[in-house]
PyMOL Python script that loads the backbone (N, CA, C, O; Angstrom):
from pymol import cmd

cmd.read_pdbstr("""\
ATOM      1  N   MET A   1     173.064 -38.571  55.977  1.00  0.00           N
ATOM      2  CA  MET A   1     173.628 -39.665  55.212  1.00  0.00           C
ATOM      3  C   MET A   1     173.763 -40.927  56.067  1.00  0.00           C
ATOM      4  O   MET A   1     173.574 -42.038  55.573  1.00  0.00           O
ATOM      5  N   ALA A   2     174.083 -40.756  57.322  1.00  0.00           N
ATOM      6  CA  ALA A   2     174.251 -41.921  58.202  1.00  0.00           C
ATOM      7  C   ALA A   2     172.943 -42.679  58.346  1.00  0.00           C
ATOM      8  O   ALA A   2     172.941 -43.910  58.368  1.00  0.00           O
ATOM      9  N   LEU A   3     171.820 -41.958  58.445  1.00  0.00           N
ATOM     10  CA  LEU A   3     170.527 -42.609  58.564  1.00  0.00           C
ATOM     11  C   LEU A   3     170.187 -43.366  57.282  1.00  0.00           C
ATOM     12  O   LEU A   3     169.703 -44.497  57.333  1.00  0.00           O
ATOM     13  N   SER A   4     170.437 -42.752  56.157  1.00  0.00           N
ATOM     14  CA  SER A   4     170.193 -43.398  54.870  1.00  0.00           C
ATOM     15  C   SER A   4     171.034 -44.665  54.711  1.00  0.00           C
ATOM     16  O   SER A   4     170.536 -45.698  54.263  1.00  0.00           O
ATOM     17  N   ASP A   5     172.296 -44.577  55.075  1.00  0.00           N
ATOM     18  CA  ASP A   5     173.176 -45.748  55.002  1.00  0.00           C
ATOM     19  C   ASP A   5     172.704 -46.860  55.938  1.00  0.00           C
ATOM     20  O   ASP A   5     172.786 -48.039  55.596  1.00  0.00           O
ATOM     21  N   ALA A   6     172.212 -46.484  57.113  1.00  0.00           N
ATOM     22  CA  ALA A   6     171.723 -47.473  58.081  1.00  0.00           C
ATOM     23  C   ALA A   6     170.481 -48.180  57.552  1.00  0.00           C
ATOM     24  O   ALA A   6     170.316 -49.380  57.770  1.00  0.00           O
ATOM     25  N   VAL A   7     169.611 -47.457  56.863  1.00  0.00           N
ATOM     26  CA  VAL A   7     168.417 -48.060  56.274  1.00  0.00           C
ATOM     27  C   VAL A   7     168.817 -49.037  55.172  1.00  0.00           C
ATOM     28  O   VAL A   7     168.262 -50.132  55.083  1.00  0.00           O
ATOM     29  N   LYS A   8     169.772 -48.650  54.335  1.00  0.00           N
ATOM     30  CA  LYS A   8     170.254 -49.556  53.281  1.00  0.00           C
ATOM     31  C   LYS A   8     170.858 -50.816  53.886  1.00  0.00           C
ATOM     32  O   LYS A   8     170.631 -51.919  53.388  1.00  0.00           O
ATOM     33  N   GLU A   9     171.615 -50.658  54.943  1.00  0.00           N
ATOM     34  CA  GLU A   9     172.221 -51.805  55.628  1.00  0.00           C
ATOM     35  C   GLU A   9     171.144 -52.707  56.227  1.00  0.00           C
ATOM     36  O   GLU A   9     171.254 -53.931  56.155  1.00  0.00           O
ATOM     37  N   LEU A  10     170.110 -52.117  56.813  1.00  0.00           N
ATOM     38  CA  LEU A  10     169.021 -52.903  57.378  1.00  0.00           C
ATOM     39  C   LEU A  10     168.276 -53.664  56.287  1.00  0.00           C
ATOM     40  O   LEU A  10     167.919 -54.827  56.474  1.00  0.00           O
ATOM     41  N   ASP A  11     168.042 -53.020  55.157  1.00  0.00           N
ATOM     42  CA  ASP A  11     167.422 -53.709  54.017  1.00  0.00           C
ATOM     43  C   ASP A  11     168.217 -54.952  53.648  1.00  0.00           C
ATOM     44  O   ASP A  11     167.653 -56.033  53.472  1.00  0.00           O
ATOM     45  N   GLU A  12     169.508 -54.793  53.534  1.00  0.00           N
ATOM     46  CA  GLU A  12     170.390 -55.914  53.168  1.00  0.00           C
ATOM     47  C   GLU A  12     170.380 -57.002  54.244  1.00  0.00           C
ATOM     48  O   GLU A  12     170.319 -58.190  53.930  1.00  0.00           O
ATOM     49  N   LEU A  13     170.439 -56.597  55.498  1.00  0.00           N
ATOM     50  CA  LEU A  13     170.429 -57.549  56.606  1.00  0.00           C
ATOM     51  C   LEU A  13     169.166 -58.418  56.565  1.00  0.00           C
ATOM     52  O   LEU A  13     169.239 -59.636  56.726  1.00  0.00           O
ATOM     53  N   LEU A  14     168.015 -57.784  56.350  1.00  0.00           N
ATOM     54  CA  LEU A  14     166.759 -58.528  56.331  1.00  0.00           C
ATOM     55  C   LEU A  14     166.610 -59.359  55.060  1.00  0.00           C
ATOM     56  O   LEU A  14     166.052 -60.457  55.093  1.00  0.00           O
ATOM     57  N   ARG A  15     167.102 -58.842  53.954  1.00  0.00           N
ATOM     58  CA  ARG A  15     167.049 -59.599  52.702  1.00  0.00           C
ATOM     59  C   ARG A  15     167.847 -60.901  52.819  1.00  0.00           C
ATOM     60  O   ARG A  15     167.471 -61.916  52.232  1.00  0.00           O
ATOM     61  N   ASN A  16     168.926 -60.871  53.561  1.00  0.00           N
ATOM     62  CA  ASN A  16     169.787 -62.042  53.719  1.00  0.00           C
ATOM     63  C   ASN A  16     169.357 -62.974  54.850  1.00  0.00           C
ATOM     64  O   ASN A  16     169.951 -64.037  55.033  1.00  0.00           O
ATOM     65  N   HIS A  17     168.342 -62.590  55.604  1.00  0.00           N
ATOM     66  CA  HIS A  17     167.862 -63.431  56.706  1.00  0.00           C
ATOM     67  C   HIS A  17     166.737 -64.318  56.177  1.00  0.00           C
ATOM     68  O   HIS A  17     165.559 -63.989  56.312  1.00  0.00           O
ATOM     69  N   ALA A  18     167.104 -65.420  55.588  1.00  0.00           N
ATOM     70  CA  ALA A  18     166.116 -66.303  54.962  1.00  0.00           C
ATOM     71  C   ALA A  18     165.942 -67.604  55.737  1.00  0.00           C
ATOM     72  O   ALA A  18     165.315 -68.538  55.237  1.00  0.00           O
ATOM     73  N   SER A  19     166.476 -67.678  56.922  1.00  0.00           N
ATOM     74  CA  SER A  19     166.464 -68.933  57.669  1.00  0.00           C
ATOM     75  C   SER A  19     165.109 -69.254  58.283  1.00  0.00           C
ATOM     76  O   SER A  19     164.850 -70.408  58.627  1.00  0.00           O
ATOM     77  N   GLY A  20     164.246 -68.265  58.425  1.00  0.00           N
ATOM     78  CA  GLY A  20     162.961 -68.491  59.077  1.00  0.00           C
ATOM     79  C   GLY A  20     163.045 -68.468  60.590  1.00  0.00           C
ATOM     80  O   GLY A  20     162.032 -68.612  61.274  1.00  0.00           O
ATOM     81  N   GLU A  21     164.254 -68.287  61.119  1.00  0.00           N
ATOM     82  CA  GLU A  21     164.439 -68.207  62.568  1.00  0.00           C
ATOM     83  C   GLU A  21     163.922 -66.872  63.089  1.00  0.00           C
ATOM     84  O   GLU A  21     163.578 -65.977  62.316  1.00  0.00           O
ATOM     85  N   SER A  22     163.875 -66.759  64.383  1.00  0.00           N
ATOM     86  CA  SER A  22     163.460 -65.519  65.033  1.00  0.00           C
ATOM     87  C   SER A  22     164.318 -64.350  64.541  1.00  0.00           C
ATOM     88  O   SER A  22     165.513 -64.499  64.282  1.00  0.00           O
ATOM     89  N   ILE A  23     163.689 -63.203  64.422  1.00  0.00           N
ATOM     90  CA  ILE A  23     164.429 -62.005  64.009  1.00  0.00           C
ATOM     91  C   ILE A  23     164.883 -61.184  65.212  1.00  0.00           C
ATOM     92  O   ILE A  23     165.513 -60.139  65.044  1.00  0.00           O
ATOM     93  N   GLU A  24     164.577 -61.634  66.400  1.00  0.00           N
ATOM     94  CA  GLU A  24     164.941 -60.916  67.626  1.00  0.00           C
ATOM     95  C   GLU A  24     166.438 -60.612  67.693  1.00  0.00           C
ATOM     96  O   GLU A  24     166.834 -59.512  68.079  1.00  0.00           O
ATOM     97  N   LYS A  25     167.260 -61.580  67.322  1.00  0.00           N
ATOM     98  CA  LYS A  25     168.712 -61.379  67.409  1.00  0.00           C
ATOM     99  C   LYS A  25     169.229 -60.328  66.419  1.00  0.00           C
ATOM    100  O   LYS A  25     170.347 -59.835  66.565  1.00  0.00           O
ATOM    101  N   LEU A  26     168.418 -59.986  65.416  1.00  0.00           N
ATOM    102  CA  LEU A  26     168.840 -58.987  64.433  1.00  0.00           C
ATOM    103  C   LEU A  26     168.856 -57.572  65.010  1.00  0.00           C
ATOM    104  O   LEU A  26     169.547 -56.698  64.487  1.00  0.00           O
ATOM    105  N   TYR A  27     168.099 -57.343  66.085  1.00  0.00           N
ATOM    106  CA  TYR A  27     168.108 -56.014  66.706  1.00  0.00           C
ATOM    107  C   TYR A  27     169.523 -55.599  67.093  1.00  0.00           C
ATOM    108  O   TYR A  27     169.871 -54.423  66.989  1.00  0.00           O
ATOM    109  N   ALA A  28     170.327 -56.530  67.527  1.00  0.00           N
ATOM    110  CA  ALA A  28     171.704 -56.216  67.935  1.00  0.00           C
ATOM    111  C   ALA A  28     172.567 -55.787  66.751  1.00  0.00           C
ATOM    112  O   ALA A  28     173.603 -55.149  66.940  1.00  0.00           O
ATOM    113  N   ARG A  29     172.149 -56.130  65.541  1.00  0.00           N
ATOM    114  CA  ARG A  29     172.941 -55.808  64.352  1.00  0.00           C
ATOM    115  C   ARG A  29     172.475 -54.532  63.644  1.00  0.00           C
ATOM    116  O   ARG A  29     173.052 -54.135  62.632  1.00  0.00           O
ATOM    117  N   ILE A  30     171.439 -53.896  64.175  1.00  0.00           N
ATOM    118  CA  ILE A  30     170.958 -52.639  63.594  1.00  0.00           C
ATOM    119  C   ILE A  30     171.984 -51.555  63.892  1.00  0.00           C
ATOM    120  O   ILE A  30     172.439 -51.416  65.027  1.00  0.00           O
ATOM    121  N   LEU A  31     172.343 -50.791  62.872  1.00  0.00           N
ATOM    122  CA  LEU A  31     173.342 -49.732  63.046  1.00  0.00           C
ATOM    123  C   LEU A  31     172.829 -48.626  63.967  1.00  0.00           C
ATOM    124  O   LEU A  31     171.625 -48.388  64.062  1.00  0.00           O
ATOM    125  N   ALA A  32     173.748 -47.967  64.633  1.00  0.00           N
ATOM    126  CA  ALA A  32     173.436 -46.958  65.652  1.00  0.00           C
ATOM    127  C   ALA A  32     172.437 -45.887  65.205  1.00  0.00           C
ATOM    128  O   ALA A  32     171.551 -45.542  65.987  1.00  0.00           O
ATOM    129  N   PRO A  33     172.535 -45.346  63.989  1.00  0.00           N
ATOM    130  CA  PRO A  33     171.579 -44.294  63.616  1.00  0.00           C
ATOM    131  C   PRO A  33     170.117 -44.727  63.659  1.00  0.00           C
ATOM    132  O   PRO A  33     169.231 -43.885  63.805  1.00  0.00           O
ATOM    133  N   LEU A  34     169.853 -46.027  63.535  1.00  0.00           N
ATOM    134  CA  LEU A  34     168.478 -46.529  63.552  1.00  0.00           C
ATOM    135  C   LEU A  34     168.042 -47.114  64.889  1.00  0.00           C
ATOM    136  O   LEU A  34     166.853 -47.353  65.102  1.00  0.00           O
ATOM    137  N   LYS A  35     168.974 -47.343  65.775  1.00  0.00           N
ATOM    138  CA  LYS A  35     168.629 -47.981  67.055  1.00  0.00           C
ATOM    139  C   LYS A  35     167.573 -47.156  67.790  1.00  0.00           C
ATOM    140  O   LYS A  35     167.721 -45.949  67.983  1.00  0.00           O
ATOM    141  N   GLY A  36     166.512 -47.838  68.190  1.00  0.00           N
ATOM    142  CA  GLY A  36     165.420 -47.190  68.899  1.00  0.00           C
ATOM    143  C   GLY A  36     164.371 -46.572  68.000  1.00  0.00           C
ATOM    144  O   GLY A  36     163.353 -46.082  68.489  1.00  0.00           O
ATOM    145  N   TYR A  37     164.595 -46.583  66.688  1.00  0.00           N
ATOM    146  CA  TYR A  37     163.658 -45.974  65.744  1.00  0.00           C
ATOM    147  C   TYR A  37     163.020 -46.984  64.802  1.00  0.00           C
ATOM    148  O   TYR A  37     162.305 -46.599  63.876  1.00  0.00           O
ATOM    149  N   VAL A  38     163.270 -48.269  65.024  1.00  0.00           N
ATOM    150  CA  VAL A  38     162.812 -49.279  64.083  1.00  0.00           C
ATOM    151  C   VAL A  38     162.223 -50.473  64.822  1.00  0.00           C
ATOM    152  O   VAL A  38     162.673 -50.837  65.908  1.00  0.00           O
ATOM    153  N   GLU A  39     161.210 -51.070  64.211  1.00  0.00           N
ATOM    154  CA  GLU A  39     160.605 -52.296  64.735  1.00  0.00           C
ATOM    155  C   GLU A  39     160.719 -53.366  63.654  1.00  0.00           C
ATOM    156  O   GLU A  39     160.392 -53.116  62.494  1.00  0.00           O
ATOM    157  N   LEU A  40     161.174 -54.542  64.025  1.00  0.00           N
ATOM    158  CA  LEU A  40     161.282 -55.661  63.094  1.00  0.00           C
ATOM    159  C   LEU A  40     160.048 -56.545  63.226  1.00  0.00           C
ATOM    160  O   LEU A  40     159.497 -56.692  64.317  1.00  0.00           O
ATOM    161  N   PHE A  41     159.619 -57.130  62.114  1.00  0.00           N
ATOM    162  CA  PHE A  41     158.463 -58.024  62.119  1.00  0.00           C
ATOM    163  C   PHE A  41     158.500 -58.903  60.877  1.00  0.00           C
ATOM    164  O   PHE A  41     159.277 -58.655  59.955  1.00  0.00           O
ATOM    165  N   PHE A  42     157.663 -59.926  60.856  1.00  0.00           N
ATOM    166  CA  PHE A  42     157.488 -60.746  59.663  1.00  0.00           C
ATOM    167  C   PHE A  42     156.258 -60.246  58.917  1.00  0.00           C
ATOM    168  O   PHE A  42     155.219 -60.005  59.531  1.00  0.00           O
ATOM    169  N   ASP A  43     156.366 -60.087  57.593  1.00  0.00           N
ATOM    170  CA  ASP A  43     155.224 -59.636  56.808  1.00  0.00           C
ATOM    171  C   ASP A  43     154.275 -60.797  56.518  1.00  0.00           C
ATOM    172  O   ASP A  43     154.480 -61.904  57.017  1.00  0.00           O
ATOM    173  N   MET A  44     153.253 -60.556  55.728  1.00  0.00           N
ATOM    174  CA  MET A  44     152.239 -61.574  55.432  1.00  0.00           C
ATOM    175  C   MET A  44     152.799 -62.761  54.643  1.00  0.00           C
ATOM    176  O   MET A  44     152.183 -63.827  54.603  1.00  0.00           O
ATOM    177  N   GLU A  45     153.948 -62.581  54.024  1.00  0.00           N
ATOM    178  CA  GLU A  45     154.598 -63.659  53.275  1.00  0.00           C
ATOM    179  C   GLU A  45     155.694 -64.330  54.107  1.00  0.00           C
ATOM    180  O   GLU A  45     156.490 -65.104  53.574  1.00  0.00           O
ATOM    181  N   HIS A  46     155.737 -64.041  55.399  1.00  0.00           N
ATOM    182  CA  HIS A  46     156.706 -64.601  56.349  1.00  0.00           C
ATOM    183  C   HIS A  46     158.142 -64.172  56.031  1.00  0.00           C
ATOM    184  O   HIS A  46     159.096 -64.908  56.285  1.00  0.00           O
ATOM    185  N   ARG A  47     158.272 -62.964  55.468  1.00  0.00           N
ATOM    186  CA  ARG A  47     159.593 -62.396  55.221  1.00  0.00           C
ATOM    187  C   ARG A  47     159.871 -61.361  56.297  1.00  0.00           C
ATOM    188  O   ARG A  47     158.965 -60.634  56.705  1.00  0.00           O
ATOM    189  N   PRO A  48     161.115 -61.285  56.763  1.00  0.00           N
ATOM    190  CA  PRO A  48     161.426 -60.245  57.756  1.00  0.00           C
ATOM    191  C   PRO A  48     161.323 -58.860  57.121  1.00  0.00           C
ATOM    192  O   PRO A  48     161.727 -58.652  55.977  1.00  0.00           O
ATOM    193  N   SER A  49     160.786 -57.944  57.871  1.00  0.00           N
ATOM    194  CA  SER A  49     160.646 -56.579  57.390  1.00  0.00           C
ATOM    195  C   SER A  49     160.801 -55.632  58.582  1.00  0.00           C
ATOM    196  O   SER A  49     161.078 -56.074  59.697  1.00  0.00           O
ATOM    197  N   TYR A  50     160.623 -54.340  58.347  1.00  0.00           N
ATOM    198  CA  TYR A  50     160.755 -53.358  59.419  1.00  0.00           C
ATOM    199  C   TYR A  50     159.826 -52.195  59.173  1.00  0.00           C
ATOM    200  O   TYR A  50     159.376 -51.959  58.052  1.00  0.00           O
ATOM    201  N   ARG A  51     159.553 -51.484  60.224  1.00  0.00           N
ATOM    202  CA  ARG A  51     158.855 -50.214  60.097  1.00  0.00           C
ATOM    203  C   ARG A  51     159.609 -49.192  60.928  1.00  0.00           C
ATOM    204  O   ARG A  51     160.069 -49.474  62.034  1.00  0.00           O
ATOM    205  N   LEU A  52     159.722 -48.013  60.373  1.00  0.00           N
ATOM    206  CA  LEU A  52     160.332 -46.904  61.101  1.00  0.00           C
ATOM    207  C   LEU A  52     159.270 -46.309  62.012  1.00  0.00           C
ATOM    208  O   LEU A  52     158.128 -46.119  61.595  1.00  0.00           O
ATOM    209  N   ILE A  53     159.634 -46.020  63.235  1.00  0.00           N
ATOM    210  CA  ILE A  53     158.700 -45.427  64.185  1.00  0.00           C
ATOM    211  C   ILE A  53     158.776 -43.908  63.981  1.00  0.00           C
ATOM    212  O   ILE A  53     159.570 -43.198  64.598  1.00  0.00           O
ATOM    213  N   GLU A  54     157.910 -43.462  63.087  1.00  0.00           N
ATOM    214  CA  GLU A  54     157.955 -42.090  62.596  1.00  0.00           C
ATOM    215  C   GLU A  54     157.841 -41.054  63.704  1.00  0.00           C
ATOM    216  O   GLU A  54     158.543 -40.043  63.683  1.00  0.00           O
ATOM    217  N   SER A  55     156.972 -41.294  64.662  1.00  0.00           N
ATOM    218  CA  SER A  55     156.781 -40.307  65.730  1.00  0.00           C
ATOM    219  C   SER A  55     158.068 -40.081  66.524  1.00  0.00           C
ATOM    220  O   SER A  55     158.325 -38.969  66.986  1.00  0.00           O
ATOM    221  N   LEU A  56     158.872 -41.124  66.684  1.00  0.00           N
ATOM    222  CA  LEU A  56     160.155 -40.962  67.382  1.00  0.00           C
ATOM    223  C   LEU A  56     161.161 -40.218  66.515  1.00  0.00           C
ATOM    224  O   LEU A  56     161.950 -39.421  67.023  1.00  0.00           O
ATOM    225  N   LEU A  57     161.138 -40.471  65.227  1.00  0.00           N
ATOM    226  CA  LEU A  57     162.055 -39.759  64.323  1.00  0.00           C
ATOM    227  C   LEU A  57     161.765 -38.260  64.291  1.00  0.00           C
ATOM    228  O   LEU A  57     162.680 -37.450  64.139  1.00  0.00           O
ATOM    229  N   TYR A  58     160.483 -37.889  64.436  1.00  0.00           N
ATOM    230  CA  TYR A  58     160.143 -36.463  64.472  1.00  0.00           C
ATOM    231  C   TYR A  58     160.711 -35.772  65.707  1.00  0.00           C
ATOM    232  O   TYR A  58     160.895 -34.555  65.709  1.00  0.00           O
ATOM    233  N   ARG A  59     160.988 -36.541  66.750  1.00  0.00           N
ATOM    234  CA  ARG A  59     161.558 -35.972  67.972  1.00  0.00           C
ATOM    235  C   ARG A  59     163.071 -36.127  68.028  1.00  0.00           C
ATOM    236  O   ARG A  59     163.689 -35.800  69.041  1.00  0.00           O
ATOM    237  N   SER A  60     163.668 -36.616  66.961  1.00  0.00           N
ATOM    238  CA  SER A  60     165.112 -36.878  66.946  1.00  0.00           C
ATOM    239  C   SER A  60     165.868 -35.747  66.251  1.00  0.00           C
ATOM    240  O   SER A  60     165.273 -34.807  65.725  1.00  0.00           O
ATOM    241  N   SER A  61     167.170 -35.863  66.266  1.00  0.00           N
ATOM    242  CA  SER A  61     168.014 -34.877  65.582  1.00  0.00           C
ATOM    243  C   SER A  61     167.921 -35.008  64.061  1.00  0.00           C
ATOM    244  O   SER A  61     168.385 -34.128  63.336  1.00  0.00           O
ATOM    245  N   TYR A  62     167.324 -36.099  63.574  1.00  0.00           N
ATOM    246  CA  TYR A  62     167.180 -36.285  62.124  1.00  0.00           C
ATOM    247  C   TYR A  62     166.097 -35.401  61.526  1.00  0.00           C
ATOM    248  O   TYR A  62     166.136 -35.084  60.338  1.00  0.00           O
ATOM    249  N   TYR A  63     165.138 -35.006  62.343  1.00  0.00           N
ATOM    250  CA  TYR A  63     164.029 -34.191  61.844  1.00  0.00           C
ATOM    251  C   TYR A  63     164.471 -32.739  61.706  1.00  0.00           C
ATOM    252  O   TYR A  63     164.936 -32.120  62.663  1.00  0.00           O
ATOM    253  N   LYS A  64     164.318 -32.219  60.518  1.00  0.00           N
ATOM    254  CA  LYS A  64     164.674 -30.823  60.224  1.00  0.00           C
ATOM    255  C   LYS A  64     163.417 -30.095  59.746  1.00  0.00           C
ATOM    256  O   LYS A  64     163.033 -30.179  58.579  1.00  0.00           O
ATOM    257  N   ARG A  65     162.799 -29.390  60.665  1.00  0.00           N
ATOM    258  CA  ARG A  65     161.543 -28.697  60.355  1.00  0.00           C
ATOM    259  C   ARG A  65     161.671 -27.786  59.135  1.00  0.00           C
ATOM    260  O   ARG A  65     160.744 -27.696  58.330  1.00  0.00           O
ATOM    261  N   HIS A  66     162.790 -27.126  58.995  1.00  0.00           N
ATOM    262  CA  HIS A  66     162.968 -26.177  57.897  1.00  0.00           C
ATOM    263  C   HIS A  66     163.052 -26.863  56.521  1.00  0.00           C
ATOM    264  O   HIS A  66     162.985 -26.189  55.494  1.00  0.00           O
ATOM    265  N   LEU A  67     163.198 -28.183  56.496  1.00  0.00           N
ATOM    266  CA  LEU A  67     163.246 -28.910  55.228  1.00  0.00           C
ATOM    267  C   LEU A  67     161.886 -29.463  54.804  1.00  0.00           C
ATOM    268  O   LEU A  67     161.770 -30.069  53.739  1.00  0.00           O
ATOM    269  N   GLN A  68     160.856 -29.260  55.628  1.00  0.00           N
ATOM    270  CA  GLN A  68     159.526 -29.739  55.307  1.00  0.00           C
ATOM    271  C   GLN A  68     158.828 -28.761  54.371  1.00  0.00           C
ATOM    272  O   GLN A  68     159.017 -27.549  54.468  1.00  0.00           O
ATOM    273  N   SER A  69     158.020 -29.301  53.465  1.00  0.00           N
ATOM    274  CA  SER A  69     157.271 -28.437  52.558  1.00  0.00           C
ATOM    275  C   SER A  69     155.982 -29.122  52.132  1.00  0.00           C
ATOM    276  O   SER A  69     155.831 -30.340  52.232  1.00  0.00           O
ATOM    277  N   VAL A  70     155.068 -28.304  51.660  1.00  0.00           N
ATOM    278  CA  VAL A  70     153.799 -28.780  51.130  1.00  0.00           C
ATOM    279  C   VAL A  70     153.575 -28.071  49.809  1.00  0.00           C
ATOM    280  O   VAL A  70     153.840 -26.875  49.689  1.00  0.00           O
ATOM    281  N   ALA A  71     153.083 -28.811  48.809  1.00  0.00           N
ATOM    282  CA  ALA A  71     152.789 -28.209  47.513  1.00  0.00           C
ATOM    283  C   ALA A  71     151.356 -28.542  47.126  1.00  0.00           C
ATOM    284  O   ALA A  71     150.921 -29.686  47.258  1.00  0.00           O
ATOM    285  N   PHE A  72     150.630 -27.549  46.653  1.00  0.00           N
ATOM    286  CA  PHE A  72     149.252 -27.727  46.215  1.00  0.00           C
ATOM    287  C   PHE A  72     149.172 -27.417  44.733  1.00  0.00           C
ATOM    288  O   PHE A  72     149.902 -26.568  44.222  1.00  0.00           O
ATOM    289  N   GLY A  73     148.282 -28.110  44.053  1.00  0.00           N
ATOM    290  CA  GLY A  73     148.081 -27.832  42.638  1.00  0.00           C
ATOM    291  C   GLY A  73     146.897 -28.616  42.115  1.00  0.00           C
ATOM    292  O   GLY A  73     146.468 -29.591  42.732  1.00  0.00           O
ATOM    293  N   LEU A  74     146.373 -28.196  40.986  1.00  0.00           N
ATOM    294  CA  LEU A  74     145.267 -28.887  40.349  1.00  0.00           C
ATOM    295  C   LEU A  74     145.812 -29.920  39.382  1.00  0.00           C
ATOM    296  O   LEU A  74     146.748 -29.657  38.627  1.00  0.00           O
ATOM    297  N   LEU A  75     145.218 -31.087  39.417  1.00  0.00           N
ATOM    298  CA  LEU A  75     145.616 -32.155  38.508  1.00  0.00           C
ATOM    299  C   LEU A  75     144.401 -32.610  37.724  1.00  0.00           C
ATOM    300  O   LEU A  75     143.298 -32.689  38.263  1.00  0.00           O
ATOM    301  N   SER A  76     144.608 -32.909  36.447  1.00  0.00           N
ATOM    302  CA  SER A  76     143.494 -33.441  35.671  1.00  0.00           C
ATOM    303  C   SER A  76     143.393 -34.948  35.847  1.00  0.00           C
ATOM    304  O   SER A  76     142.309 -35.521  35.740  1.00  0.00           O
ATOM    305  N   LYS A  77     144.543 -35.598  36.122  1.00  0.00           N
ATOM    306  CA  LYS A  77     144.567 -37.038  36.374  1.00  0.00           C
ATOM    307  C   LYS A  77     145.521 -37.288  37.537  1.00  0.00           C
ATOM    308  O   LYS A  77     146.592 -36.685  37.605  1.00  0.00           O
ATOM    309  N   VAL A  78     145.138 -38.167  38.442  1.00  0.00           N
ATOM    310  CA  VAL A  78     145.975 -38.472  39.602  1.00  0.00           C
ATOM    311  C   VAL A  78     147.296 -39.089  39.163  1.00  0.00           C
ATOM    312  O   VAL A  78     148.334 -38.810  39.762  1.00  0.00           O
ATOM    313  N   ASP A  79     147.274 -39.923  38.126  1.00  0.00           N
ATOM    314  CA  ASP A  79     148.491 -40.634  37.734  1.00  0.00           C
ATOM    315  C   ASP A  79     149.497 -39.776  36.971  1.00  0.00           C
ATOM    316  O   ASP A  79     150.512 -40.298  36.512  1.00  0.00           O
ATOM    317  N   GLU A  80     149.246 -38.476  36.822  1.00  0.00           N
ATOM    318  CA  GLU A  80     150.218 -37.590  36.185  1.00  0.00           C
ATOM    319  C   GLU A  80     151.393 -37.271  37.103  1.00  0.00           C
ATOM    320  O   GLU A  80     152.414 -36.753  36.650  1.00  0.00           O
ATOM    321  N   ARG A  81     151.252 -37.579  38.391  1.00  0.00           N
ATOM    322  CA  ARG A  81     152.341 -37.330  39.324  1.00  0.00           C
ATOM    323  C   ARG A  81     153.336 -38.478  39.223  1.00  0.00           C
ATOM    324  O   ARG A  81     152.948 -39.630  39.417  1.00  0.00           O
ATOM    325  N   PRO A  82     154.602 -38.210  38.926  1.00  0.00           N
ATOM    326  CA  PRO A  82     155.568 -39.288  38.696  1.00  0.00           C
ATOM    327  C   PRO A  82     155.879 -40.122  39.941  1.00  0.00           C
ATOM    328  O   PRO A  82     156.385 -41.237  39.811  1.00  0.00           O
ATOM    329  N   PHE A  83     155.593 -39.621  41.127  1.00  0.00           N
ATOM    330  CA  PHE A  83     155.909 -40.348  42.344  1.00  0.00           C
ATOM    331  C   PHE A  83     154.738 -41.185  42.845  1.00  0.00           C
ATOM    332  O   PHE A  83     154.838 -41.792  43.910  1.00  0.00           O
ATOM    333  N   VAL A  84     153.628 -41.233  42.103  1.00  0.00           N
ATOM    334  CA  VAL A  84     152.450 -41.993  42.505  1.00  0.00           C
ATOM    335  C   VAL A  84     152.211 -43.129  41.520  1.00  0.00           C
ATOM    336  O   VAL A  84     152.186 -42.919  40.307  1.00  0.00           O
ATOM    337  N   GLN A  85     152.038 -44.319  42.046  1.00  0.00           N
ATOM    338  CA  GLN A  85     151.687 -45.471  41.226  1.00  0.00           C
ATOM    339  C   GLN A  85     150.199 -45.726  41.391  1.00  0.00           C
ATOM    340  O   GLN A  85     149.735 -45.965  42.506  1.00  0.00           O
ATOM    341  N   CYS A  86     149.461 -45.680  40.326  1.00  0.00           N
ATOM    342  CA  CYS A  86     148.019 -45.893  40.401  1.00  0.00           C
ATOM    343  C   CYS A  86     147.639 -47.168  39.655  1.00  0.00           C
ATOM    344  O   CYS A  86     148.196 -47.484  38.603  1.00  0.00           O
ATOM    345  N   ALA A  87     146.707 -47.870  40.207  1.00  0.00           N
ATOM    346  CA  ALA A  87     146.140 -49.044  39.538  1.00  0.00           C
ATOM    347  C   ALA A  87     144.638 -48.803  39.417  1.00  0.00           C
ATOM    348  O   ALA A  87     143.963 -48.531  40.410  1.00  0.00           O
ATOM    349  N   TYR A  88     144.136 -48.901  38.230  1.00  0.00           N
ATOM    350  CA  TYR A  88     142.716 -48.690  38.009  1.00  0.00           C
ATOM    351  C   TYR A  88     142.000 -50.023  38.055  1.00  0.00           C
ATOM    352  O   TYR A  88     142.427 -50.990  37.424  1.00  0.00           O
ATOM    353  N   ILE A  89     140.912 -50.072  38.800  1.00  0.00           N
ATOM    354  CA  ILE A  89     140.106 -51.287  38.906  1.00  0.00           C
ATOM    355  C   ILE A  89     138.820 -51.036  38.151  1.00  0.00           C
ATOM    356  O   ILE A  89     138.080 -50.104  38.464  1.00  0.00           O
ATOM    357  N   ARG A  90     138.557 -51.852  37.171  1.00  0.00           N
ATOM    358  CA  ARG A  90     137.321 -51.719  36.391  1.00  0.00           C
ATOM    359  C   ARG A  90     136.314 -52.737  36.857  1.00  0.00           C
ATOM    360  O   ARG A  90     136.645 -53.904  37.069  1.00  0.00           O
ATOM    361  N   HIS A  91     135.093 -52.300  37.013  1.00  0.00           N
ATOM    362  CA  HIS A  91     134.017 -53.198  37.467  1.00  0.00           C
ATOM    363  C   HIS A  91     133.254 -53.711  36.281  1.00  0.00           C
ATOM    364  O   HIS A  91     132.307 -54.481  36.442  1.00  0.00           O
TER     365      HIS A  91
END
""", "prot")
cmd.dss("prot")
cmd.show_as("cartoon", "prot")
cmd.util.cbc("prot")
cmd.orient("prot")
């Protein structure tokens, strides 16, 4: 829960940083559960954003191997999966 709360807080912090100034000083405001696991950057629209450094999270106490799973199944259409957003491009 602490990691989830820290991500929500980081989202809010970056959403409110609209000054266009350097985001370097925001590293000091990242909550402890995320410190060392996140990189801040400006996206293509010059908005502050972040990426989680996944490889470091896999080596942290947050990673729970026993909670990982894989599911296989046949699908007639890719967009039948509720967690996938598909856009069809017609030529």
